[in-house]
N, C-alpha and C positions, 0 to 999 in steps of 0.2 A: 872464632873470637870467643873468649871466655865470658861468662855472665857478668863479671865485674867490669870488663871493658865495655860491653854492650850497655850496661846500666850507666856507666860514666858518659857514653856517647848520648844516650837518651836524656840524661840529666843536662848535658851541655846544650842539647837541642831545646829543651824546655826553658832553660835560663836565657838562651839567646832570644827566643821568641818573646819572653817576658821583657827582656831589656829593650827590644825593638818597639814594643808597645809603648815605651817611654821615649821613642823618637831617635834611635841610634841606627842609621842605615848599615853600618859595618856589622852590627849584631844580626841583622837580617841576612846579610851575606854569609856570615859564619853559620847561621841556622841552616840556610839552604845547602851550603857546602857540606855540612855535617850530615844533613838528611840524605844528600846524594851519595855520600860516602857509605852510609849504612845501607842504603838501597843497593849500591854497587857491591857491597860486601856479601849481600844475599843473592844478587844476580849471578855473580861469578861462579859459585859452586853449581848452580842450576845449568849455566852455559856449559860448564865442563861435563856434566852428565849428558846433556843433550848432544854434545859433540863427541861423546865416547871417550873423553880424556880421563874420566873417572867412572867407576861402575855406577850404574843407576841404583839409587837407594830411595824407595818410595817414601819412607818416613822422613828422611832428610830433605827430600824434594819438597814435601808438604810443609815442613817446618820453615824453610826459606821462602816458599810461596806465600805462606801466611804472614810472615814478617813484611814482605814487600806490599801485600795487600793492606796491611795495617798502617803503612807509612805513605802510600801513594796519594792519599787524599790531602796530604799536608803540603804538597809541592807549591801550589799557587800562593799560599800564605807566606811562602819564603821569598816572594818577589814583589813586595809592596813598592809603591811609587817612591822614588828617592833612593832606592837601593841599586841604582844602575851605575854608580860610580865607585871606584875603589878596587880592591883586590878580587875582582869577579871575572868569571869566564862567561857571564851572561852578556849577550849582545844587546845593544839598545833597541834592537828590533822587537824584543819582547814587549816593551811598553808601547811601541808604535803600532804593534799588531796584537794588542792585548786579547781581543776576542779569539783570535786564532790560537794564541798561546794557551789560553784557558781551555779551549777545545782540545788541544793536544794533551794537556795535562789530564783532562777529564777522560780522554781515550785511554791514557795509561792507567788511570785509576780503575776504569771499567775492566780493562783486560787483566789487570793484576788481581782484581777480586774474582774474575772468572778463573784465573789460574789457581787461586787458592781453593775454589770450589771444585774444579776439575781434579786437583791433586788429592782430594778426599777419596776418590774412587780407586786409587792405586793402579791406574791404567798408563803404563809407560808411554805408549804411542800418543795417547791424548794429552798427557802431560807435556811431552815434547812439542806437539803441535801448538798447544796454547802458549808455551813458553816463547816460541817463535813469534807469536802475535805480540807478546809483551815486548820482546826485543825490537820488533819493528816499530812499535809506538815510541819507545825510547829514542831509537835512531831518528825517527821523523822529527822529533823535537830538537834533538842535539844537532842534527844537520842544519837546521834553520836558525836556531837560537843560541847555540853554544860556540864560543870562540874556539878555533882550532888550536891544538897544542903546538 
């Protein structure tokens, strides 16, 4: 993704968050979908490196790991009460099991920040090991709280 597209996505996320602060549930849904898209955009190249589909590049790995770490603490705020209806893949179970959802989101944030930290050492084996932990935390939440495609 080029810098202008990333900037546009970040701007859209910011505007959506500001709009929801004024009471628009659809804007919260757009915010979280945009956030998940940007996180996924950065997860995909890491997964490709971990699976050997693309060559491992320590600098590129660290760049994407840092982006994920910078975004992961924003997930919970994308799920305010009242944003469970509309064009969303979020299951209502999120709000019925709020403490568990928050815990899973916190786990992702913790693992993502560890990934960024580990990536600083340029140790391919440790990078791959920590990435798998991040992927597991994503999957744990998606399995329970995301509607199947």
